[in-house]
N, C-alpha and C positions, 0 to 999 in steps of 0.2 A: 315735409316728413322728416323727422329727426332720425339720424342714424343711431342704431343701438349697437354698442360695442360690448361684447361679452367675452369673458376670459374662460375658455373651456378646459384649459389644462393648467395645473398648478406647476409653478417652477420648482425644480428639484433643489432642495437645500443641501449643500455639501459642507463638510468640515475637513480640517486637516488633522491627520494622525501622525505623530512623530514617534518613531521607535528608537529608544535608547538601549544600549550605549552606542549603536551604529550611526545614529543621526539620520536614518532613512525617513523620508516623509512621503505621504500618499494622501489621496482624497478618499472620503467615505461619504456616501449619501445617507441622509436620514432614512431610517427604516431598513438599512443594510447593515449586516453585522461587519465588524472590523475584519474578521477572517475572510468573509466573502469578498470584501473590497480588496483585500490583499491578493486573493486568488485572481480576481478580475484584472488586476494590474500587474500580475506576474511577480509578486513579492512573496516568496515562499517562506513563511514563518513556520515554526514547528506546529504540527497538528496531528490529530488522530481520527477520532470518531466524527468530528464536526457537529456533534449533537449535545455537548455539555456533559459527557459521561466519563471521559478518560483523563482529563487534566493535562494532556500534552501541550495545549496552548495556554496554560496558566501563566499569567503575567501580573504586573503591578501597575495600577493607575497612579501616575504621579501628579496629573493635573487635568481638569476638565470635568464636564458633566456627562454622565452615561446612564444607561438603564441596562439591566441584565435580564435577558429572557430566561425562561424556566431552565434549571440545570440540576444535576445531581449533587447533593451535599457530600457524596463520596469523592467527587472530583474537586469540589470547592467547599470545604467545611465553613460553617458560619464564623469560626474564629479567624479564618483567613480572609473572609469577606470583610470582617471588621477592621482588618489592616490593609484595606484597599486592593486586595488581590482580585483578579477578574479572569474570566475565560473569554478569549477573543472570539470564539465561535458563538458566544451568547451576548456579546457586547454591542449595544447601539449607542452611537455618539450623538449628543445634542449640543456640542460645542467643539471647538478645537481641543484635542486631547493629547497628552503625552503619556506614553506607555513604556515601562521598562520590561524588556523581554528577559525572563528568568532562565529560559532554556532556548538557546539559538545555535544554529549551525552555519558558520560562515560559508562552507562549501554549498550548503543548501541554498543560501541566499544568492550566491554567485551564479547558480545554475537554475534560477527560477524560470518557469514557463507559465505564461498566462493561461488560465483555464478557458476552454472553449466548449461550446455546446454544438454538437454535430449530429445531423440525421444519419441513420445507418439502416442496413437491412441484414437479416439473417442469411448467411450463405449455407451453413450446415451445422448439424449437431451430431457428433461422432462419439460412440461409446469407447471409453478407454478401459474401464473395469465395470463391474456390476453396478457401481453407484458413483462413478466419476465420468463426466462428459467433457468433450472438447467442443466449445462453441466458437465458431468462426463468423465474424461479421465484416461487412464492407462499408466503409465510410464514404459519405458524399464529398468530404474534403479531408486532406491529410491532417494527421494529429502528431505533434511532437511530444515525446515523453522520455523519461529515463528508465532504463531497465529496472524493474522492481516496483514501479508505480502502479496506481490503479485508476479506474474511472467509475463514475456512477452510470449504471445502465437503467433506463426507464422504458417500460412497455407502455406506449401511448394509450391513454384512455382507461388504463387499469388501476392507476394510483400506486403502482408498484415501481419502486426504485431501489436498486441494490448495488453495492460496491463490489467490483471484481478486479483482480490484478491481471494485467496482461501477461500472456505466456510467451509471446514472440519478442524478438529483439526489436529495438526502436529504429534501427537503421542509422546510417550516418547523418550527423547534424546537417551536413550540406544538402541533403535530400529534402529537408523541410518537413519531414514526418512520413508516416506510412498511412495507407488507405485500408489495409486489412489488419484486423486485430483478432487474436485468439485468446481464449480464456479456458482454463482448466477448472471445472466447477463440480463440487460434490453435491449429489442429490440428497435431499431431505424430504421425508413424506409430506410434511406440512410446510416446506420451504416456500416463502412468498414468490421467489423467482425460480429456484431450481426445480420445483415440482412441475413446472411447465416445459422443461426441456425435452421430456419424452412424449408429451402429449399436450401441445399448446403452442409451441413455437415451431414454425415451419419455414422452409426456404422462401425468401422474399418478404417475410414479415418485417414491419417497420419497428425500429428501436431508436432511442435517443441516447447519445453518448455525451457525457460531460466530464471533463478533466483536463490534464492529469492532476492527481492528488498523490500524497504519500511522501514520507521521508525515508523509507526503507529502500533506497535505490542504490545502484551500483556506483561505488566510489572508484574513480579511475586513477591511473598514474601511480599506483602503489606497488611495492615489490614483495611485501610479506605474503604469507599463505592466505588463501581464501577458503573459509569454512562456511558451507551452506547446509542448513538443517531444516527439514520440512516434514510435514505430516499431512495426509489427506490432500485437499486442494491447495495447501501451502506449497505444493510443487510449482504452481503457476508462476509467481514472481521469481522464484529461484531458477526455473527453467529459462526465463527471460534473461536473468543475470548471467547464467551460464552461456547462453547463445551470444550475448553481447561480449562476454569474455573471449569466446572463440573468434568472433568477427573482428575483434581488435588485435588479434594475434598476440594476446597477453601470454606470458610464459610463467606466471607465478604458480606455485603449487595449489591444487584445488582438492578439497575433501568434501564430497557431497553425501550427507547423511539423510536417509529417508525412512520414516517409521510407518509401517503398515501392520494390519492385524494378521493377515494370512498371505500366502504366496499369490493368491488370486487378486489381491489388492495392489499388487505391483504393476507398473506399466512403464513404457519407454525403456524397458530393460535392454533391448537390442540397440537402441539409440545410444544408451550409456556405454555399451560395449564398443561401438564405433568411435565415440568421443575418447575413450580410454586409449584407443590406438592412435588417435590424432595428437593428443596432448602429452607432453614429456612427463608431467608429474600430476596425474589425476587418478582419484579413486572414488568410485561410487560404492557407498556402504549402506545397503538396505538392512533393516532389522525387522523381524516379525515378533510382535508382542503376543500373538495367540496362534502360533503355528499349528496347523491341523495335521493329523496322522499321515494323510496322503500328500503332504507338501514336499516330502523328501528334501528337506531344507538343511543345508550345511553351513549357511551363513550366520550372521549375528542374530541373537534372539534377545527378547526383553524390551523394555521401554527405551525409546531412542535417546533420552537424556543420559541413561546409564551407559549406553553404547558410546556416545560422544565422550563421556568421561574416560572410559577405558581406552579408547583409541588415541585421544589426545595425550593421555598420560603415557601410553606405550610408544607413540611416535615421536614425541618431543619436538614438534615442528619449530624450526628456527625462524626468527624474524617476527615482526609485529603482525598479528592475525587480524584480519577483518572478518567478522562473523555476522551472518545474516540468518535469521530464524523466522520462519513463517508457518503458521498453522493454528490449531485450536488453542485457546487461552491456557488450559492446564499444561499442554506441552511447552508453551513458551515460558510459563512460570517455573517449570522444572528445569528448563535448559539454561536460563539466565544465570543462576548461581554456579552451574557447572562451568560455564564459560569464564566467569570471574575467577573461579578456583584454578582454572587452567592458565590464568595469567593474561587473559584478553582484557585490554584496557576498556573501561566502561564506555568511553567515547567512540570506540570502534566496534561496539555491539549494536546492530540494527535489527529491529524485529517488527513484525506485523501480526497482530492477533486477529484471527478469523472468527467471527461470530455468526449466528444464524438468525435470520428474520423469518418468523412464522406468520401464517395467515390466521 
């Protein structure tokens, strides 16, 4: 009887990606995007949506054969594609390739953390306001991240995956990560994930966490003022950065701006009061855009970008400012020119636009 030998599994074909001008090399499997390969190997190149929509990972192909998955022409116009520009999150390699990174951050590359996928379970869902919840989850294994980063959360069997920024501090690097994560999440009536927070997710329910991702993370070892600007659930990564700032014993000046519609939309107010008593030069500056008659509000009013402009102009903070802005896209778009007019260097402005996934 003749032995029959069959090959049941195909060998994975890998290629080499070389990133210029740093000369960093890594492997990419066929069928895997260049950005996913970088995440897997702990090489943090600039990125944003991971879906071909935002252009954060736009680069230039210098050599090699590639294919681009479907992408938005707003992120990569045909005129740029004709000059060999690519989006790393949409790029599949079919040979060794060389890529010029057009937008890179040496600090980001030096502090890269490999992306992990970890099983988790819901610990609690706590109301913070009428439409903002604090989700606490427990991981089966510790996760390392930098304050301000985010993860993808998947509800198994639902087809729902959504990105959320951590609200808690990452803990010391020596600890190897944390097992508990918190997320400040805004409810939307048709939100693919958020609509389940009040009636759908319960203590003990299974989740899958994948990350960390994001380039809007706390830069350490700097002496200039720290300006944090948020709206809605944009509080989440900024709260993480602030907690990390406190844990490290940093003494740089901090101005924390937060935009809300009414007084009822503010939260963590008592905690901010305690922080102000702990830190030498800290101010929490909330602003109400639609204050109601019963709010009895004597603080700042108007849109948060206007408040930021007034306060920065009046205070004239000394030193190079690091500014972090997180929240809905219209708020971010309004804040960015304000920061530049205030003299904040473009390379020291970090932001994260929060969008909504609907069912």
